[in-house]
Legacy VTK file of the C-alpha trace (Angstrom):
# vtk DataFile Version 3.0
C-alpha trace
ASCII
DATASET POLYDATA
POINTS 172 float
-170.613 32.764 42.462
-172.680 32.906 39.304
-175.425 30.753 40.896
-175.687 33.159 43.827
-175.972 36.088 41.425
-178.765 34.347 39.493
-180.519 33.358 42.709
-180.320 36.969 43.916
-181.633 38.266 40.603
-184.523 35.792 40.670
-185.334 36.801 44.257
-185.374 40.503 43.310
-187.607 39.787 40.287
-189.999 37.693 42.394
-190.182 40.417 45.036
-190.848 43.048 42.365
-193.694 40.972 40.878
-195.159 40.437 44.360
-195.009 44.178 45.160
-196.647 45.160 41.848
-199.461 42.649 42.438
-199.972 43.912 46.001
-200.163 47.533 44.798
-202.690 46.575 42.098
-204.833 44.700 44.641
-204.700 47.741 46.934
-205.829 50.006 44.056
-208.606 47.556 43.139
-209.774 47.416 46.771
-209.781 51.212 47.105
-211.602 51.585 43.792
-214.193 48.983 44.809
-214.603 50.633 48.210
-215.134 54.059 46.593
-217.581 52.563 44.113
-219.529 50.886 46.935
-219.600 54.156 48.900
-221.007 55.923 45.837
-223.738 53.277 45.509
-224.670 53.691 49.179
-224.596 57.461 48.700
-226.913 57.325 45.690
-229.368 55.286 47.758
-229.181 57.475 50.881
-229.143 60.825 49.050
-231.769 59.922 46.466
-229.858 61.077 43.379
-227.178 59.784 41.023
-223.668 60.946 41.967
-222.626 60.801 38.294
-225.167 63.532 37.467
-224.072 65.824 40.290
-220.997 67.474 41.753
-220.168 67.659 45.460
-217.939 70.257 47.063
-216.912 70.594 50.688
-215.441 73.957 51.691
-213.582 74.909 54.848
-214.041 78.484 56.069
-212.826 80.389 59.142
-216.358 80.105 60.605
-216.937 76.440 59.634
-217.592 75.436 56.069
-220.076 74.387 53.445
-221.510 71.347 51.733
-222.422 72.185 48.131
-224.118 69.889 45.644
-225.112 70.884 42.118
-226.663 69.159 39.152
-224.073 68.889 36.384
-226.565 69.864 33.684
-228.621 73.062 33.983
-231.640 71.300 32.467
-231.509 68.428 34.990
-234.241 69.788 37.240
-234.945 66.325 38.683
-231.434 66.111 40.186
-231.631 69.755 41.275
-234.889 69.103 43.131
-233.557 65.879 44.701
-230.444 67.732 45.883
-232.560 70.464 47.452
-234.791 67.928 49.163
-231.824 65.940 50.478
-229.794 68.900 51.751
-232.881 70.522 53.290
-233.485 67.303 55.209
-229.792 66.881 56.104
-229.478 70.417 57.496
-232.359 69.694 59.903
-230.941 66.282 60.845
-227.473 67.706 61.552
-228.983 70.532 63.649
-230.711 67.833 65.717
-227.402 65.970 66.134
-228.464 63.195 63.749
-225.578 62.132 61.494
-227.014 58.781 60.400
-226.837 59.620 56.661
-223.036 60.086 56.531
-222.616 57.018 58.734
-224.706 54.940 56.312
-222.834 56.250 53.278
-219.341 55.756 54.725
-220.084 52.741 56.959
-218.313 54.500 59.825
-218.654 57.509 62.064
-216.862 60.337 60.275
-214.228 62.236 62.259
-215.660 65.253 64.046
-219.174 63.820 64.381
-219.033 62.976 68.119
-218.030 66.568 68.944
-220.539 68.015 66.460
-223.265 66.009 68.202
-222.122 67.096 71.658
-221.884 70.774 70.680
-224.873 70.878 68.317
-226.353 73.909 70.087
-223.118 75.785 69.242
-223.362 75.061 65.490
-225.656 76.662 62.907
-226.672 74.817 59.727
-228.127 77.180 57.125
-229.764 75.667 54.034
-229.645 77.718 50.814
-230.988 76.867 47.382
-228.645 77.545 44.482
-229.376 77.737 40.773
-228.636 74.027 40.190
-228.828 72.567 43.679
-228.250 73.633 47.250
-225.708 74.429 49.940
-225.546 73.913 53.674
-223.490 76.626 55.357
-222.082 75.429 58.679
-220.873 77.979 61.203
-219.836 78.280 64.825
-217.988 80.594 67.177
-216.889 77.656 69.368
-213.275 76.643 68.655
-213.812 72.974 69.574
-216.866 72.764 67.293
-214.939 74.527 64.520
-212.143 71.963 64.687
-214.735 69.147 64.545
-216.479 70.713 61.526
-213.159 70.965 59.697
-212.324 67.321 60.524
-215.728 66.249 59.215
-215.391 68.235 55.984
-211.806 67.059 55.349
-213.005 63.474 55.713
-215.767 64.157 53.165
-213.286 65.723 50.723
-211.028 62.671 50.921
-213.810 60.072 50.829
-215.685 61.659 47.927
-212.413 62.506 46.169
-213.648 65.991 45.306
-210.214 67.560 44.998
-211.346 70.443 47.213
-208.745 72.134 49.393
-208.078 70.629 52.801
-207.017 74.101 53.966
-209.298 76.792 55.361
-210.254 79.357 52.692
-209.419 82.670 54.345
-210.392 84.754 51.321
-214.040 84.863 52.346
-215.239 83.677 48.935
-217.222 80.769 50.367
LINES 1 173
172 0 1 2 3 4 5 6 7 8 9 10 11 12 13 14 15 16 17 18 19 20 21 22 23 24 25 26 27 28 29 30 31 32 33 34 35 36 37 38 39 40 41 42 43 44 45 46 47 48 49 50 51 52 53 54 55 56 57 58 59 60 61 62 63 64 65 66 67 68 69 70 71 72 73 74 75 76 77 78 79 80 81 82 83 84 85 86 87 88 89 90 91 92 93 94 95 96 97 98 99 100 101 102 103 104 105 106 107 108 109 110 111 112 113 114 115 116 117 118 119 120 121 122 123 124 125 126 127 128 129 130 131 132 133 134 135 136 137 138 139 140 141 142 143 144 145 146 147 148 149 150 151 152 153 154 155 156 157 158 159 160 161 162 163 164 165 166 167 168 169 170 171
């Protein structure tokens, strides 16, 4: 009886050790994957993600991609952000989503529909004090759903902490 109890205890301890190691490997893999995505992003976007802040906002009309330089005096990052987002807004309007595909090594959710309905979507580039914003809007419900899918994916991938819910206050 005692041997069975010890054998059971050893089995539970071994299983616990295995599960802890598996969780740590999963965390390490996710961390490495996020780090690799950031490296690809720095290359594709042309600026250092550690010197900038990304935000992705969901609005009733679509949403926004906002990037700012962390430091007000970092005019180099500010100018690189403006250049990148100016270029991206034109690419997206043309149905070209190669940049997010290169950064994430996959087609982000929503992109196929955004390509198909590109004439139904407006991309408006705006300079901000420390960077730029792309305002994305549509009156097409299918395009709107695709935009929200795309932005939610960006929020999760870039780990921005932005809300996954549509901001109905009209602040963005």
